[in-house]
C-alpha positions as CSV (number, residue, x, y, z in Angstrom):
1,M,124.6,109.2,85.2
2,S,128.0,109.9,83.8
3,D,128.9,109.5,80.2
4,Y,131.2,106.5,81.1
5,E,128.1,104.5,82.1
6,H,126.8,104.7,78.5
7,L,128.0,102.4,75.8
8,I,126.8,104.7,73.0
9,H,126.0,108.5,73.2
10,T,124.9,110.7,70.3
11,T,124.0,114.4,70.2
12,D,122.1,115.7,67.2
13,L,123.7,113.1,65.0
14,C,122.9,113.6,61.3
15,K,124.0,111.8,58.1
16,S,122.7,112.7,54.7
17,Y,123.4,111.2,51.3
18,G,122.6,114.1,48.9
19,P,118.9,115.0,49.5
20,H,118.3,111.8,51.5
21,M,118.5,112.2,55.3
22,A,119.6,108.8,56.7
23,L,120.0,110.0,60.3
24,E,118.2,113.2,61.5
25,N,119.1,114.8,64.9
26,L,119.6,111.5,66.6
27,N,120.0,111.9,70.4
28,L,120.4,108.8,72.4
29,K,122.2,107.2,75.3
30,V,122.6,103.4,75.4
31,K,123.6,101.8,78.7
32,K,126.0,98.9,78.8
33,G,124.5,95.5,78.2
34,A,123.0,93.5,75.4
35,T,121.6,95.9,72.8
36,G,120.1,95.3,69.4
37,L,118.9,97.6,66.6
38,L,115.6,96.7,65.0
39,G,114.0,98.5,62.0
40,P,112.9,98.0,58.4
41,N,115.3,98.2,55.5
42,G,116.5,101.7,54.9
43,A,115.8,102.8,58.5
44,G,119.4,103.9,59.1
45,K,120.7,101.0,61.3
46,S,123.9,100.3,59.4
47,T,124.4,104.1,58.8
48,F,124.2,104.7,62.5
49,L,126.7,102.0,63.4
50,K,129.1,103.0,60.6
51,T,128.9,106.6,61.7
52,I,129.5,106.1,65.4
53,L,132.4,103.7,64.6
54,G,134.0,106.4,62.4
55,L,133.8,104.3,59.2
56,I,131.8,107.1,57.6
57,Q,131.7,110.8,58.5
58,A,128.6,112.3,60.0
59,T,127.1,115.3,58.2
60,S,126.7,117.0,61.6
61,G,126.3,116.3,65.3
62,D,128.4,113.9,67.4
63,G,128.5,110.2,68.4
64,H,130.7,108.2,70.7
65,V,131.2,104.5,71.6
66,L,132.7,103.9,75.0
67,V,134.9,100.9,74.1
68,M,138.3,101.9,72.8
69,I,139.6,99.7,70.0
70,S,142.3,100.2,67.4
71,E,141.5,101.7,64.0
72,R,142.5,98.4,62.3
73,K,139.9,96.6,64.5
74,V,137.3,99.1,63.6
75,R,137.9,98.6,59.9
76,Q,137.8,94.8,60.3
77,F,134.5,95.2,62.3
78,G,133.1,97.4,59.5
79,Q,134.0,94.8,56.9
80,E,132.4,92.0,58.9
81,L,129.3,94.2,59.5
82,V,128.9,94.6,55.7
83,I,129.4,90.8,55.1
84,C,126.9,89.9,57.8
85,Q,124.4,92.4,56.5
86,N,124.7,91.0,53.0
87,M,124.2,87.4,54.3
88,M,120.9,88.4,55.8
89,H,119.3,89.2,52.4
């Protein structure tokens, strides 16, 4: 399967906040289609999305999203993501 058939592709993606490792060596390929992220608070769902969208910098590794959108749209999406996340609590 080519990389263009995957919506999201990560290779050894890591993100740490000081001593706390939010994402550790995350390797995954997500095919196109409806996809959701489930997990308890603090599992790294928002960190994962923000990292692959380029809103925060990964500590190491690599992550890509197939859909190409403008930087302005990414920033708007990131703001909406935070707002939606806060509404859930």
